[in-house]
C-alpha positions in Angstrom: 0.0 0.0 0.0 1.3 3.5 -0.9 0.7 6.5 1.3 1.5 10.2 1.4 2.2 11.4 4.9 1.3 14.8 6.3 1.9 14.8 10.0 -0.4 12.1 11.4 -2.7 12.1 8.2 -2.4 9.5 5.4 -3.7 9.6 1.9 -4.1 6.3 0.1 -2.6 6.6 -3.4 -4.7 3.7 -4.8 -8.0 5.4 -3.7 -6.8 8.6 -5.3 -6.0 6.9 -8.5 -9.4 5.1 -8.7 -11.2 8.4 -8.1 -9.0 10.0 -10.8 -10.0 7.3 -13.3 -13.7 7.4 -12.5 -13.7 11.2 -12.8 -12.0 11.0 -16.2 -14.2 8.1 -17.5 -17.5 9.6 -16.2 -18.8 6.4 -14.8 -17.7 3.6 -12.4 -18.5 1.0 -15.1 -16.1 2.4 -17.6 -13.4 3.1 -15.0 -13.8 -0.5 -13.7 -13.3 -1.9 -17.2 -10.2 0.2 -17.7 -8.8 -0.7 -14.3 -9.7 -4.4 -14.6 -11.6 -4.4 -11.3 -15.1 -5.1 -10.2 -17.5 -2.1 -9.9 -18.2 -2.7 -6.2 -14.5 -2.7 -5.4 -13.9 0.7 -7.2 -17.0 2.2 -5.6 -15.9 1.1 -2.1 -12.4 2.6 -2.6 -13.8 5.9 -3.6 -16.2 6.0 -0.7 -13.2 5.3 1.6 -11.4 8.3 0.0 -14.5 10.5 0.6 -14.7 9.4 4.2 -11.0 10.2 4.7 -11.3 13.7 3.1 -14.7 14.4 4.7 -16.0 15.6 1.3 -18.3 14.3 -1.4 -16.2 14.0 -4.5 -18.7 12.6 -7.0 -22.5 12.9 -7.5 -25.1 11.5 -9.8 -25.8 13.3 -13.1 -28.3 11.5 -15.3 -26.9 8.1 -16.0 -23.4 9.1 -15.2 -21.4 10.9 -12.6 -20.1 14.5 -12.2 -17.3 15.8 -10.1 -18.3 18.1 -7.2 -16.5 21.4 -6.4 -14.5 19.6 -3.8 -13.8 16.8 -6.3 -12.5 19.3 -8.8 -9.9 20.5 -6.3 -8.8 16.9 -5.6 -8.8 16.1 -9.3 -6.4 19.0 -10.0 -3.9 17.8 -7.4 -4.3 14.2 -8.6 -3.5 15.1 -12.1 -0.3 16.9 -11.0 0.7 14.0 -8.7 0.3 11.3 -11.3 2.0 13.4 -14.0 5.0 13.9 -11.8 5.1 10.2 -11.0 5.1 9.4 -14.7 8.0 11.7 -15.2 9.9 10.1 -12.3 9.5 6.6 -13.7 10.6 7.8 -17.2 13.7 9.4 -15.8 14.7 6.4 -13.7 14.1 4.1 -16.6 16.7 6.0 -18.6 14.4 7.2 -21.3 14.1 10.9 -20.2 13.7 13.1 -23.2 16.5 15.4 -24.3 14.2 18.3 -23.5 11.2 18.3 -21.1 7.8 18.1 -22.7 6.1 21.5 -23.1 2.4 21.5 -22.5 0.7 24.8 -23.6 -2.9 25.9 -23.1 -4.7 28.2 -25.5 -8.0 29.6 -24.5 -10.8 28.6 -26.9 -11.5 32.3 -27.5 -7.9 33.2 -28.2 -7.4 34.1 -31.9 -5.7 31.2 -33.7 -4.0 33.7 -36.0 -2.2 35.2 -33.0 -1.3 31.9 -31.4 0.2 31.0 -34.8 2.4 34.1 -34.6 3.5 33.5 -31.0 4.0 29.7 -30.5 6.5 29.2 -33.4 9.0 31.1 -31.2 9.3 28.0 -29.1 10.4 25.9 -32.1 13.8 27.6 -32.2 14.7 26.6 -28.6 17.8 24.3 -28.2 17.1 21.6 -27.3 13.7 21.8 -28.9 11.0 20.6 -26.6 8.2 18.2 -27.7 5.1 20.4 -27.6 1.5 19.5 -26.7 -1.2 22.2 -27.2 -4.5 22.0 -25.2 -7.4 24.2 -26.3 -10.2 24.6 -23.7 -12.1 27.2 -21.7 -10.3 29.6 -19.5 -11.7 28.0 -16.4 -10.5 24.5 -17.5 -7.1 25.8 -18.4 -6.7 27.6 -15.1 -7.3 24.3 -13.3 -4.8 22.5 -15.4 -2.3 25.3 -14.9 -2.7 25.2 -11.1 -2.2 21.4 -11.2 1.1 22.0 -13.1 -0.1 19.9 -16.1 0.5 23.0 -18.3 3.6 25.2 -18.4 1.7 28.3 -19.5 -1.6 29.5 -21.1 -2.4 32.0 -23.8 -5.6 33.8 -23.0 -7.5 37.1 -23.6 -8.1 37.6 -19.9 -6.4 37.2 -16.6 -7.0 33.7 -15.1 -7.9 32.9 -11.5 -8.1 29.5 -9.9 -9.2 30.2 -6.3 -6.2 28.4 -4.9 -4.0 29.7 -2.2 -1.2 30.3 -4.8 -2.7 32.7 -7.4 -1.9 32.4 -11.1 0.3 35.1 -12.6 -0.8 36.9 -15.8 1.8 38.6 -18.0 0.4 41.2 -20.4 1.8 40.2 -23.8 0.3 42.9 -25.9 -2.6 45.4 -26.1 -4.4 46.2 -29.4 -7.2 48.3 -30.7 -10.2 46.4 -32.1 -11.1 46.8 -35.8 -13.7 45.6 -38.3 -12.5 43.4 -41.1 -14.5 42.2 -44.2 -14.2 40.5 -47.6 -13.1 43.0 -50.3 -16.5 44.0 -51.7 -18.0 44.7 -48.3 -14.8 46.2 -47.0 -14.7 48.8 -49.8 -18.3 49.8 -49.2 -18.1 49.9 -45.4 -14.7 51.8 -45.4 -16.4 54.9 -46.8 -17.5 57.1 -44.0 -17.0 54.4 -41.4 -19.0 53.4 -39.4 -22.1 55.1 -40.8 -22.1 52.9 -44.0 -22.4 49.8 -41.9 -26.2 49.9 -42.0 -27.5 46.5 -43.1 -24.0 45.0 -43.3 -23.9 41.3 -42.3 -21.6 40.6 -39.4 -20.4 37.5 -37.5 -20.0 38.3 -33.8 -17.4 36.6 -31.5 -18.6 34.3 -28.8 -19.1 36.0 -25.3 -15.7 36.9 -23.8 -13.3 39.8 -23.6 -13.5 40.8 -27.3 -17.3 40.5 -27.3 -17.6 42.9 -24.4 -15.6 45.5 -26.3 -17.7 44.9 -29.5 -21.0 45.1 -27.7 -20.0 48.3 -25.9 -19.1 49.9 -29.3 -22.3 48.7 -31.0 -24.3 50.1 -28.1 -22.5 53.4 -28.4 -22.4 53.9 -32.2 -25.7 52.1 -32.9 -24.9 50.9 -36.4 -27.9 48.8 -37.7 -25.9 45.8 -38.7 -27.3 42.3 -39.5 -26.0 39.9 -36.9 -25.8 36.5 -38.7 -24.2 34.4 -35.9 -21.9 34.4 -32.9 -18.9 32.0 -33.2 -15.6 31.3 -31.3 -13.5 32.1 -34.4 -15.6 34.1 -36.9 -12.6 34.7 -39.2 -12.9 31.1 -40.4 -16.3 31.7 -41.9 -16.4 35.4 -42.8 -15.2 35.2 -46.4 -17.6 32.4 -47.5 -20.5 34.1 -45.7 -19.6 37.5 -47.2 -19.7 39.0 -43.7 -17.7 41.4 -41.6 -16.0 40.4 -38.3 -14.4 42.1 -35.3 -10.8 41.3 -34.4 -7.7 42.8 -32.8 -6.0 45.3 -35.1 -2.7 43.5 -34.6 -4.0 40.7 -36.8 -4.5 43.0 -39.8 -1.9 41.3 -42.0 -2.7 37.8 -40.8 -6.4 38.1 -41.6 -5.6 39.4 -45.0 -3.1 36.7 -45.9 -4.9 33.7 -44.4 -8.6 34.6 -44.8 -8.8 37.4 -47.5 -10.3 39.9 -45.0 -9.4 43.5 -45.4 -9.2 46.2 -42.7 -12.2 48.5 -42.6 -11.8 50.7 -39.5 -11.1 50.8 -35.8 -13.7 50.7 -33.1 -13.3 54.0 -31.1 -12.4 53.3 -27.5 -12.2 49.5 -27.9 -9.1 47.7 -26.6 -8.2 44.0 -26.5 -5.4 42.4 -24.5 -3.5 39.1 -24.7 -2.0 37.4 -21.6 0.5 34.7 -20.9 -0.4 33.0 -17.7 1.9 30.9 -15.5 1.5 29.1 -12.1 4.6 30.6 -10.7 6.0 34.2 -10.8 9.6 34.6 -11.8 10.3 30.9 -12.6 12.9 30.7 -15.4 11.2 29.2 -18.5 12.9 29.5 -21.9 9.6 28.9 -23.7 7.9 31.7 -21.8 10.7 34.1 -22.6 10.5 33.1 -26.3 6.8 33.8 -26.5 7.2 37.1 -24.7 9.9 38.1 -27.1 7.7 37.2 -30.1 4.9 39.3 -28.7 7.2 42.3 -28.3 7.9 42.2 -32.1 4.2 42.6 -32.8 3.6 45.7 -30.7 
């Protein structure tokens, strides 16, 4: 039996691993099949962990299970513990990689075009680290960052995890916000912008930092645009839809080259920010320095 000691308290590693597996699989049945154990055995082990911690970790949700808020905290620490254990075994087995694996998180609302400008800076590092990129919501990435399963996160907002050790957000760049459109619409809308936007089809960004700036501008200027849809990455659909989009001005050349979208005009008073978030302040990380350097070149 394996235990972690803290004073007189003990945490059973096997119980923690069974909970970790059930939480990831979403049901005791699937977790039992993966573990090669009977369902009552797995359930009993998780109940023992809950009794030890004095918290309910899982609760019923339809035909499956969902993790409780207390369970989310345990899950974050479990992910970190088992990731470190895997790294230890790999190192002792003599198969440690020449460069540590680099796991990077990118918020699902962060512009892909900007990530494509920043992340290649890591490719030039010597030795070059194997890179894994995870795209998820800011909340999910904050949890993974706190659990040390990610080295840093690119996001359009400061991240918080509610843990005793706060996350640290570094401002990469700040940009004005602009309207972009396919050539025909761009030439029309550019004249006497924004008054010529009446009736223009637009794709709105999903709710988030950029959307807040856009909504404030639309409320202030009151252009009677036709709102076709709201999407995480409207630039992917704008050209085929013949619609305008809102995006950080810093992406002007990228949007033209990759998506055929032309600059129309800037939204007065609207500002957008990009952040690089880490779990520790001041820790030396070459990959972080490389991305910060790439961002400086875009300012």
